[in-house]
C-alpha positions in Angstrom: -1.5 50.2 0.4 -4.5 49.5 -2.0 -4.6 46.0 -0.4 -5.2 47.5 3.0 -8.0 49.7 1.7 -9.8 46.7 0.2 -9.1 44.2 3.0 -12.8 43.6 3.6 -13.3 42.6 0.0 -10.2 40.3 0.1 -11.6 38.7 3.3 -15.0 38.1 1.7 -13.6 36.6 -1.4 -11.2 34.3 0.6 -14.1 33.1 2.8 -16.4 32.5 -0.2 -13.6 30.5 -2.0 -13.0 28.4 1.2 -16.7 27.7 1.7 -17.3 26.7 -1.9 -14.2 24.6 -1.9 -15.4 22.8 1.2 -18.7 22.0 -0.5 -16.9 20.8 -3.6 -14.5 18.5 -1.7 -17.4 17.2 0.5 -19.2 16.1 -2.7 -16.3 13.8 -3.7 -16.9 10.2 -2.4 -14.4 8.7 -0.2 -12.1 6.0 -1.5 -13.6 2.5 -1.0 -10.7 0.3 0.0 -11.3 -3.5 -0.3 -10.4 -5.7 2.6 -7.5 -7.9 1.7 -6.0 -10.6 3.9 -2.4 -11.4 3.7 -1.5 -14.8 2.1 -0.1 -17.2 4.7 3.0 -17.7 2.5 3.7 -14.0 2.6 3.7 -13.6 6.4 6.9 -14.3 8.5 6.3 -15.8 11.9 8.5 -17.1 14.7 8.5 -20.6 13.3 9.1 -19.6 9.8 11.7 -17.1 8.7 11.3 -14.9 5.6 14.2 -15.6 3.2 15.4 -13.5 0.3 17.4 -15.1 -2.5 19.6 -12.9 -4.6 20.8 -14.5 -7.8 23.3 -11.8 -9.1 27.0 -12.3 -9.9 29.5 -10.4 -7.8 31.5 -7.6 -9.4 35.1 -8.0 -10.1 37.5 -5.6 -8.6 38.0 -3.8 -11.9 34.2 -3.4 -12.1 34.1 -2.1 -8.6 36.7 0.5 -9.2 35.0 1.7 -12.4 31.8 2.0 -10.5 33.5 4.4 -8.2 31.7 5.7 -5.1 28.2 5.2 -6.3 27.3 3.1 -3.3 
């Protein structure tokens, strides 16, 4: 019930925090991202397909069973 008695003070404090926070956030400069173009070797097109090579050995059946249902 004390909160309802002092609702005007709570409102004024909330507004003052919001306004001062707005000014503080406005003072922070925006991030300056550099333009970066993609390398031609990294772009897949219709004529050139992207290929991923995996050089890992397969698990044996015993290793698969010991791994369980992890994925």
